[in-house]
FILO-389637 format. One line per field, with one value per atom (N, C-alpha, C): residue number from 1; residue in three letters; atom name; x, y, z. Coordinates in pm, whole numbers. Layout:
N
n	NUM, ...
res	Ala, ...
atom	CA, ...
xx	X, ...
yy	Y, ...
zz	Z, ...
***
This chain:
161
n	1, 1, 1, 2, 2, 2, 3, 3, 3, 4, 4, 4, 5, 5, 5, 6, 6, 6, 7, 7, 7, 8, 8, 8, 9, 9, 9, 10, 10, 10, 11, 11, 11, 12, 12, 12, 13, 13, 13, 14, 14, 14, 15, 15, 15, 16, 16, 16, 17, 17, 17, 18, 18, 18, 19, 19, 19, 20, 20, 20, 21, 21, 21, 22, 22, 22, 23, 23, 23, 24, 24, 24, 25, 25, 25, 26, 26, 26, 27, 27, 27, 28, 28, 28, 29, 29, 29, 30, 30, 30, 31, 31, 31, 32, 32, 32, 33, 33, 33, 34, 34, 34, 35, 35, 35, 36, 36, 36, 37, 37, 37, 38, 38, 38, 39, 39, 39, 40, 40, 40, 41, 41, 41, 42, 42, 42, 43, 43, 43, 44, 44, 44, 45, 45, 45, 46, 46, 46, 47, 47, 47, 48, 48, 48, 49, 49, 49, 50, 50, 50, 51, 51, 51, 52, 52, 52, 53, 53, 53, 54, 54, 54, 55, 55, 55, 56, 56, 56, 57, 57, 57, 58, 58, 58, 59, 59, 59, 60, 60, 60, 61, 61, 61, 62, 62, 62, 63, 63, 63, 64, 64, 64, 65, 65, 65, 66, 66, 66, 67, 67, 67, 68, 68, 68, 69, 69, 69, 70, 70, 70, 71, 71, 71, 72, 72, 72, 73, 73, 73, 74, 74, 74, 75, 75, 75, 76, 76, 76, 77, 77, 77, 78, 78, 78, 79, 79, 79, 80, 80, 80, 81, 81, 81, 82, 82, 82, 83, 83, 83, 84, 84, 84, 85, 85, 85, 86, 86, 86, 87, 87, 87, 88, 88, 88, 89, 89, 89, 90, 90, 90, 91, 91, 91, 92, 92, 92, 93, 93, 93, 94, 94, 94, 95, 95, 95, 96, 96, 96, 97, 97, 97, 98, 98, 98, 99, 99, 99, 100, 100, 100, 101, 101, 101, 102, 102, 102, 103, 103, 103, 104, 104, 104, 105, 105, 105, 106, 106, 106, 107, 107, 107, 108, 108, 108, 109, 109, 109, 110, 110, 110, 111, 111, 111, 112, 112, 112, 113, 113, 113, 114, 114, 114, 115, 115, 115, 116, 116, 116, 117, 117, 117, 118, 118, 118, 119, 119, 119, 120, 120, 120, 121, 121, 121, 122, 122, 122, 123, 123, 123, 124, 124, 124, 125, 125, 125, 126, 126, 126, 127, 127, 127, 128, 128, 128, 129, 129, 129, 130, 130, 130, 131, 131, 131, 132, 132, 132, 133, 133, 133, 134, 134, 134, 135, 135, 135, 136, 136, 136, 137, 137, 137, 138, 138, 138, 139, 139, 139, 140, 140, 140, 141, 141, 141, 142, 142, 142, 143, 143, 143, 144, 144, 144, 145, 145, 145, 146, 146, 146, 147, 147, 147, 148, 148, 148, 149, 149, 149, 150, 150, 150, 151, 151, 151, 152, 152, 152, 153, 153, 153, 154, 154, 154, 155, 155, 155, 156, 156, 156, 157, 157, 157, 158, 158, 158, 159, 159, 159, 160, 160, 160, 161, 161, 161
res	Met, Met, Met, Glu, Glu, Glu, Gly, Gly, Gly, Thr, Thr, Thr, Glu, Glu, Glu, Thr, Thr, Thr, Ala, Ala, Ala, Glu, Glu, Glu, Arg, Arg, Arg, Ala, Ala, Ala, Arg, Arg, Arg, Leu, Leu, Leu, Arg, Arg, Arg, Arg, Arg, Arg, Asp, Asp, Asp, Leu, Leu, Leu, Val, Val, Val, Asp, Asp, Asp, Leu, Leu, Leu, Leu, Leu, Leu, Asn, Asn, Asn, Thr, Thr, Thr, Tyr, Tyr, Tyr, Ser, Ser, Ser, Ser, Ser, Ser, Glu, Glu, Glu, Ala, Ala, Ala, Gln, Gln, Gln, His, His, His, Ile, Ile, Ile, Gly, Gly, Gly, His, His, His, Ala, Ala, Ala, Phe, Phe, Phe, Ala, Ala, Ala, Asn, Asn, Asn, Gln, Gln, Gln, His, His, His, Arg, Arg, Arg, Leu, Leu, Leu, His, His, His, Ala, Ala, Ala, Thr, Thr, Thr, Asp, Asp, Asp, Met, Met, Met, His, His, His, Ala, Ala, Ala, Leu, Leu, Leu, Leu, Leu, Leu, Ala, Ala, Ala, Val, Val, Val, Met, Met, Met, His, His, His, Ala, Ala, Ala, Glu, Glu, Glu, Arg, Arg, Arg, Arg, Arg, Arg, Gly, Gly, Gly, Glu, Glu, Glu, Pro, Pro, Pro, Leu, Leu, Leu, Thr, Thr, Thr, Pro, Pro, Pro, Gly, Gly, Gly, Arg, Arg, Arg, Leu, Leu, Leu, Gly, Gly, Gly, Glu, Glu, Glu, Ala, Ala, Ala, Ile, Ile, Ile, Gly, Gly, Gly, Leu, Leu, Leu, Thr, Thr, Thr, Ser, Ser, Ser, Gly, Gly, Gly, Ala, Ala, Ala, Thr, Thr, Thr, Thr, Thr, Thr, Ala, Ala, Ala, Leu, Leu, Leu, Ile, Ile, Ile, Asp, Asp, Asp, Arg, Arg, Arg, Leu, Leu, Leu, Glu, Glu, Glu, Arg, Arg, Arg, Gly, Gly, Gly, Gly, Gly, Gly, His, His, His, Leu, Leu, Leu, Arg, Arg, Arg, Arg, Arg, Arg, Ser, Ser, Ser, Arg, Arg, Arg, Glu, Glu, Glu, Ser, Ser, Ser, Ala, Ala, Ala, Asp, Asp, Asp, Arg, Arg, Arg, Arg, Arg, Arg, Val, Val, Val, Val, Val, Val, His, His, His, Leu, Leu, Leu, Arg, Arg, Arg, Tyr, Tyr, Tyr, Ala, Ala, Ala, Asp, Asp, Asp, Ala, Ala, Ala, Gly, Gly, Gly, Met, Met, Met, Ala, Ala, Ala, Leu, Leu, Leu, Ala, Ala, Ala, Leu, Leu, Leu, Ala, Ala, Ala, Phe, Phe, Phe, Phe, Phe, Phe, Thr, Thr, Thr, Pro, Pro, Pro, Leu, Leu, Leu, Ala, Ala, Ala, Pro, Pro, Pro, Arg, Arg, Arg, Thr, Thr, Thr, Asp, Asp, Asp, Glu, Glu, Glu, Val, Val, Val, Met, Met, Met, Ala, Ala, Ala, Gln, Gln, Gln, Phe, Phe, Phe, Gly, Gly, Gly, Val, Val, Val, Asp, Asp, Asp, Glu, Glu, Glu, Leu, Leu, Leu, His, His, His, Thr, Thr, Thr, Ile, Ile, Ile, Glu, Glu, Glu, Lys, Lys, Lys, Phe, Phe, Phe, Leu, Leu, Leu, Gln, Gln, Gln, Gly, Gly, Gly, Met, Met, Met, Ile, Ile, Ile, Gly, Gly, Gly, Ala, Ala, Ala, Leu, Leu, Leu, Thr, Thr, Thr, Ala, Ala, Ala, Tyr, Tyr, Tyr, Arg, Arg, Arg, Asp, Asp, Asp, Glu, Glu, Glu, Leu, Leu, Leu, Arg, Arg, Arg, Gln, Gln, Gln, Ser, Ser, Ser
atom	N, CA, C, N, CA, C, N, CA, C, N, CA, C, N, CA, C, N, CA, C, N, CA, C, N, CA, C, N, CA, C, N, CA, C, N, CA, C, N, CA, C, N, CA, C, N, CA, C, N, CA, C, N, CA, C, N, CA, C, N, CA, C, N, CA, C, N, CA, C, N, CA, C, N, CA, C, N, CA, C, N, CA, C, N, CA, C, N, CA, C, N, CA, C, N, CA, C, N, CA, C, N, CA, C, N, CA, C, N, CA, C, N, CA, C, N, CA, C, N, CA, C, N, CA, C, N, CA, C, N, CA, C, N, CA, C, N, CA, C, N, CA, C, N, CA, C, N, CA, C, N, CA, C, N, CA, C, N, CA, C, N, CA, C, N, CA, C, N, CA, C, N, CA, C, N, CA, C, N, CA, C, N, CA, C, N, CA, C, N, CA, C, N, CA, C, N, CA, C, N, CA, C, N, CA, C, N, CA, C, N, CA, C, N, CA, C, N, CA, C, N, CA, C, N, CA, C, N, CA, C, N, CA, C, N, CA, C, N, CA, C, N, CA, C, N, CA, C, N, CA, C, N, CA, C, N, CA, C, N, CA, C, N, CA, C, N, CA, C, N, CA, C, N, CA, C, N, CA, C, N, CA, C, N, CA, C, N, CA, C, N, CA, C, N, CA, C, N, CA, C, N, CA, C, N, CA, C, N, CA, C, N, CA, C, N, CA, C, N, CA, C, N, CA, C, N, CA, C, N, CA, C, N, CA, C, N, CA, C, N, CA, C, N, CA, C, N, CA, C, N, CA, C, N, CA, C, N, CA, C, N, CA, C, N, CA, C, N, CA, C, N, CA, C, N, CA, C, N, CA, C, N, CA, C, N, CA, C, N, CA, C, N, CA, C, N, CA, C, N, CA, C, N, CA, C, N, CA, C, N, CA, C, N, CA, C, N, CA, C, N, CA, C, N, CA, C, N, CA, C, N, CA, C, N, CA, C, N, CA, C, N, CA, C, N, CA, C, N, CA, C, N, CA, C, N, CA, C, N, CA, C, N, CA, C, N, CA, C, N, CA, C, N, CA, C, N, CA, C, N, CA, C, N, CA, C, N, CA, C, N, CA, C, N, CA, C, N, CA, C, N, CA, C, N, CA, C, N, CA, C, N, CA, C, N, CA, C, N, CA, C, N, CA, C, N, CA, C, N, CA, C, N, CA, C, N, CA, C, N, CA, C, N, CA, C, N, CA, C, N, CA, C, N, CA, C, N, CA, C, N, CA, C
xx	-9206, -9095, -9100, -9165, -9202, -9255, -9397, -9467, -9368, -9274, -9186, -9106, -9043, -8952, -9004, -9104, -9195, -9245, -9252, -9300, -9140, -9082, -8939, -8907, -8901, -8891, -8945, -9077, -9179, -9121, -9096, -9074, -8899, -8815, -8690, -8731, -8789, -8833, -8880, -8962, -9045, -8917, -8836, -8747, -8620, -8584, -8480, -8538, -8627, -8687, -8721, -8752, -8751, -8612, -8515, -8396, -8340, -8355, -8313, -8366, -8509, -8583, -8533, -8495, -8436, -8285, -8214, -8080, -8044, -8160, -8161, -8215, -8298, -8331, -8204, -8149, -8059, -7951, -7877, -7794, -7852, -7994, -8042, -8019, -8052, -8002, -7863, -7793, -7649, -7609, -7683, -7662, -7711, -7831, -7874, -7800, -7725, -7667, -7538, -7467, -7367, -7405, -7521, -7573, -7617, -7668, -7692, -7576, -7474, -7330, -7278, -7307, -7226, -7319, -7441, -7539, -7566, -7572, -7601, -7773, -7805, -7931, -7929, -8053, -8072, -7989, -8050, -7999, -7834, -7804, -7638, -7592, -7634, -7580, -7608, -7711, -7751, -7625, -7598, -7518, -7357, -7325, -7178, -7147, -7257, -7253, -7257, -7314, -7323, -7168, -7117, -6975, -6900, -6922, -6775, -6802, -6900, -6925, -6869, -6919, -6848, -6695, -6619, -6499, -6440, -6484, -6456, -6435, -6552, -6550, -6463, -6389, -6293, -6370, -6511, -6587, -6664, -6584, -6612, -6740, -6826, -6960, -6919, -6983, -7024, -7156, -7151, -7289, -7381, -7422, -7529, -7555, -7461, -7485, -7533, -7460, -7501, -7658, -7694, -7859, -7905, -7879, -7978, -7962, -7859, -7867, -7915, -7932, -8019, -8178, -8180, -8326, -8341, -8247, -8266, -8240, -8337, -8324, -8140, -8114, -8004, -7982, -8067, -8031, -8002, -8105, -8091, -7928, -7893, -7793, -7659, -7675, -7563, -7576, -7696, -7707, -7666, -7677, -7665, -7480, -7396, -7262, -7202, -7283, -7225, -7203, -7302, -7326, -7221, -7201, -7112, -6953, -6936, -6787, -6792, -6856, -6845, -6836, -6884, -6886, -6752, -6671, -6551, -6580, -6689, -6716, -6679, -6713, -6679, -6552, -6520, -6437, -6477, -6481, -6489, -6334, -6350, -6200, -6205, -6141, -6138, -6027, -6040, -5953, -5936, -6010, -6022, -5979, -5928, -5877, -5975, -6094, -6214, -6261, -6213, -6200, -6351, -6428, -6578, -6630, -6574, -6622, -6572, -6668, -6634, -6683, -6575, -6581, -6576, -6675, -6702, -6620, -6552, -6459, -6503, -6447, -6487, -6347, -6387, -6267, -6182, -6080, -6009, -6076, -6097, -6159, -6302, -6384, -6502, -6467, -6360, -6303, -6295, -6222, -6165, -6286, -6389, -6502, -6550, -6586, -6651, -6555, -6454, -6340, -6372, -6354, -6374, -6473, -6625, -6745, -6753, -6715, -6748, -6665, -6526, -6431, -6452, -6542, -6564, -6667, -6720, -6864, -6728, -6615, -6548, -6520, -6462, -6452, -6598, -6671, -6805, -6842, -6843, -6861, -6787, -6647, -6537, -6555, -6609, -6661, -6757, -6872, -6980, -6900, -6841, -6811, -6710, -6645, -6564, -6606, -6725, -6802, -6845, -6816, -6814, -6719, -6729, -6628, -6648, -6555, -6532, -6668, -6702, -6801, -6943, -6946, -7074, -7076, -6962, -6960, -6996, -6920, -6984, -7128, -7198, -7329, -7424, -7350, -7447, -7428, -7283, -7279, -7375, -7396, -7467, -7627, -7650, -7803, -7814, -7711, -7752, -7737, -7675, -7674, -7791, -7843, -7978, -8073, -8092, -8171, -8176, -8030, -8032, -8099, -8069, -8091, -8232, -8322, -8464, -8511, -8458, -8476, -8491, -8357, -8315, -8396, -8445, -8512, -8664, -8694, -8870, -8845, -8716, -8713, -8710, -8651, -8654, -8779, -8860, -9007, -9076, -9062, -9148, -9092, -8976, -8966, -9026, -9057, -9103, -9275, -9295, -9450, -9506
yy	385, 361, 195, 118, -19, -63, 22, 5, 42, 141, 183, 51, 10, -108, -223, -262, -376, -352, -218, -201, -204, -139, -154, -273, -374, -520, -588, -540, -621, -560, -460, -412, -484, -499, -522, -652, -731, -893, -902, -827, -842, -800, -678, -650, -741, -808, -904, -1043, -1069, -1178, -1173, -1049, -984, -999, -934, -932, -1083, -1176, -1281, -1368, -1353, -1420, -1344, -1235, -1185, -1237, -1246, -1288, -1435, -1512, -1653, -1651, -1585, -1574, -1539, -1432, -1390, -1483, -1528, -1680, -1764, -1831, -1940, -1895, -1775, -1735, -1750, -1693, -1713, -1886, -1923, -2096, -2162, -2105, -2139, -2097, -1991, -1954, -2046, -2077, -2172, -2324, -2361, -2486, -2480, -2386, -2401, -2400, -2315, -2295, -2434, -2506, -2641, -2747, -2718, -2840, -2912, -2864, -2936, -2889, -2975, -2984, -2932, -2868, -2798, -2887, -3009, -3102, -3116, -3112, -3146, -3023, -2903, -2780, -2808, -2820, -2870, -2985, -3043, -3168, -3093, -3057, -2964, -2863, -2797, -2706, -2783, -2887, -2978, -3037, -3082, -3160, -3035, -2933, -2818, -2764, -2762, -2701, -2820, -2957, -3049, -3062, -3058, -3031, -2924, -2792, -2689, -2699, -2791, -2817, -2909, -2997, -3094, -3215, -3235, -3352, -3393, -3482, -3522, -3599, -3590, -3641, -3796, -3894, -4028, -4034, -4102, -4080, -4089, -4160, -4170, -4056, -3975, -3854, -3756, -3758, -3665, -3690, -3798, -3837, -3765, -3799, -3727, -3583, -3521, -3380, -3287, -3384, -3331, -3381, -3510, -3539, -3663, -3745, -3831, -3963, -4053, -4214, -4257, -4358, -4402, -4435, -4464, -4505, -4345, -4280, -4115, -4075, -4085, -4036, -4107, -4218, -4318, -4237, -4232, -4181, -4044, -3955, -3819, -3817, -3928, -3886, -3954, -4062, -4116, -3990, -3907, -3817, -3708, -3652, -3543, -3601, -3738, -3778, -3781, -3820, -3826, -3701, -3614, -3460, -3430, -3464, -3406, -3341, -3316, -3248, -3289, -3433, -3486, -3615, -3665, -3786, -3865, -3960, -4078, -4094, -4098, -4107, -4213, -4303, -4409, -4365, -4303, -4288, -4329, -4404, -4491, -4611, -4659, -4799, -4922, -4874, -4946, -4870, -4981, -4948, -4934, -5011, -4960, -4819, -4752, -4619, -4510, -4455, -4363, -4228, -4132, -3999, -3920, -3817, -3734, -3604, -3595, -3460, -3398, -3264, -3170, -3234, -3237, -3286, -3169, -3157, -3058, -2982, -3067, -3020, -2938, -2977, -2909, -2779, -2784, -2678, -2579, -2575, -2466, -2455, -2515, -2454, -2355, -2390, -2301, -2196, -2198, -2085, -1986, -2014, -1947, -1858, -1937, -1874, -1765, -1793, -1731, -1625, -1657, -1553, -1416, -1365, -1240, -1149, -1270, -1242, -1203, -1252, -1229, -1090, -995, -863, -812, -834, -754, -808, -899, -953, -927, -918, -872, -727, -636, -490, -494, -523, -519, -559, -696, -740, -614, -568, -470, -342, -326, -222, -256, -387, -427, -468, -446, -492, -629, -675, -823, -848, -786, -799, -817, -696, -697, -829, -889, -991, -1124, -1139, -1243, -1238, -1126, -1110, -1165, -1123, -1164, -1310, -1372, -1496, -1567, -1548, -1620, -1568, -1484, -1468, -1561, -1569, -1653, -1826, -1836, -1984, -2007, -1921, -1929, -1958, -1889, -1878, -2018, -2061, -2185, -2301, -2272, -2382, -2423, -2288, -2291, -2344, -2311, -2381, -2517, -2580, -2671, -2781, -2736, -2813, -2809, -2718, -2693, -2824, -2821, -2879, -3042, -3086, -3185, -3247, -3168, -3187, -3228, -3120, -3163, -3291, -3352, -3469, -3613, -3578, -3675, -3700, -3589, -3604, -3662
zz	6981, 6904, 6854, 6944, 6896, 6799, 6763, 6627, 6519, 6545, 6399, 6387, 6510, 6482, 6429, 6492, 6396, 6272, 6221, 6105, 6003, 6072, 5956, 5992, 6066, 6076, 5932, 5976, 5856, 5702, 5691, 5549, 5551, 5633, 5584, 5550, 5627, 5608, 5468, 5405, 5264, 5184, 5201, 5088, 5059, 5188, 5220, 5119, 5142, 5096, 4910, 4864, 4768, 4684, 4778, 4737, 4695, 4803, 4789, 4666, 4646, 4506, 4392, 4398, 4270, 4238, 4357, 4331, 4295, 4341, 4303, 4150, 4114, 3983, 3880, 3934, 3826, 3830, 3946, 3953, 3861, 3870, 3791, 3620, 3615, 3447, 3413, 3499, 3462, 3442, 3548, 3528, 3405, 3387, 3268, 3129, 3136, 2995, 3020, 3132, 3102, 3078, 3113, 3082, 2928, 2880, 2729, 2654, 2699, 2643, 2604, 2694, 2704, 2732, 2678, 2635, 2774, 2876, 3007, 3067, 3113, 3189, 3315, 3339, 3487, 3592, 3602, 3689, 3687, 3574, 3552, 3624, 3631, 3705, 3851, 3892, 4050, 4062, 4018, 4049, 4054, 3965, 3935, 4053, 4086, 4195, 4353, 4341, 4494, 4477, 4352, 4391, 4406, 4328, 4358, 4528, 4583, 4717, 4810, 4776, 4874, 4867, 4728, 4713, 4814, 4828, 4848, 5031, 5074, 5203, 5234, 5140, 5182, 5222, 5168, 5174, 5057, 4960, 4829, 4869, 4751, 4751, 4681, 4749, 4701, 4584, 4500, 4408, 4464, 4578, 4669, 4739, 4824, 4867, 4744, 4619, 4547, 4506, 4499, 4459, 4579, 4700, 4827, 4810, 4768, 4762, 4656, 4545, 4418, 4403, 4497, 4508, 4399, 4362, 4241, 4289, 4204, 4244, 4210, 4243, 4234, 4081, 3989, 3862, 3788, 3828, 3755, 3788, 3928, 3935, 3868, 3854, 3801, 3636, 3594, 3423, 3417, 3528, 3526, 3529, 3626, 3642, 3551, 3475, 3327, 3237, 3222, 3116, 3174, 3267, 3310, 3330, 3342, 3303, 3177, 3067, 2921, 2875, 2942, 2865, 2940, 3026, 3053, 3197, 3286, 3361, 3509, 3523, 3641, 3619, 3734, 3753, 3856, 3859, 3941, 4018, 4164, 4223, 4343, 4328, 4419, 4535, 4636, 4739, 4861, 4892, 4996, 5014, 5133, 5137, 5099, 5116, 5032, 4903, 4788, 4698, 4619, 4676, 4664, 4661, 4767, 4775, 4661, 4615, 4488, 4498, 4504, 4537, 4391, 4403, 4261, 4301, 4158, 4190, 4041, 4039, 3915, 3836, 3720, 3611, 3564, 3524, 3493, 3395, 3290, 3158, 3189, 3284, 3327, 3414, 3477, 3583, 3473, 3404, 3283, 3219, 3178, 3144, 3222, 3362, 3439, 3484, 3503, 3533, 3409, 3288, 3153, 3192, 3176, 3231, 3328, 3454, 3554, 3600, 3542, 3611, 3577, 3433, 3420, 3539, 3606, 3712, 3840, 3883, 3984, 4010, 3931, 3987, 4004, 3975, 4001, 4134, 4169, 4300, 4402, 4348, 4460, 4479, 4390, 4389, 4493, 4490, 4603, 4711, 4767, 4865, 4939, 4858, 4939, 4994, 4965, 5029, 5183, 5208, 5353, 5421, 5571, 5659, 5712, 5755, 5767, 5907, 5967, 6090, 5980, 5896, 5819, 5739, 5693, 5623, 5690, 5806, 5904, 5929, 5938, 5988, 5848, 5729, 5599, 5603, 5615, 5594, 5703, 5856, 5958, 5841, 5832, 5756, 5663, 5545, 5429, 5478, 5587, 5620, 5698, 5744, 5840, 5729, 5621, 5502, 5436, 5423, 5338, 5434, 5529, 5648, 5648, 5615, 5629, 5527, 5393, 5271, 5256, 5321, 5303, 5373, 5496, 5607, 5505, 5463, 5397, 5280, 5221, 5061, 5119, 5228, 5281, 5323, 5398, 5438, 5306, 5207, 5086, 5029, 5019, 4957, 5052, 5177, 5251, 5283, 5193, 5189, 5058
***
């Protein structure tokens, strides 16, 4: 019995990694289609996603934290933010008593473009998620958080070498 479980675990590991890679690739294709439609660079997409995720967590990014998150120098981050702000995708916001602290927010125009592009995808992903119970979704969430943590730790190691 133990050998079968080990073989099944190895198969699942291989298949899940392949599925994650395929998912990542397909998500990148969709992201590139959005970027091409709106004349954005791949780095712009990474920045917009980082800003969006930070806003959802209630922890808006500063320019410095955005640069760290996507691996850019201070100068490159400033150029990126300037470009996205000119394009109506981002806005700088001073929300702190310390007026030197700048937070990055998704601009209304940029959010409208993103919603128009990605909204047709929502019923498709909702249909898939509806096939799973809450407990199963919690397990999937835990798995994906762990995998993202592993990737992030490895990315950080690569940046240091």
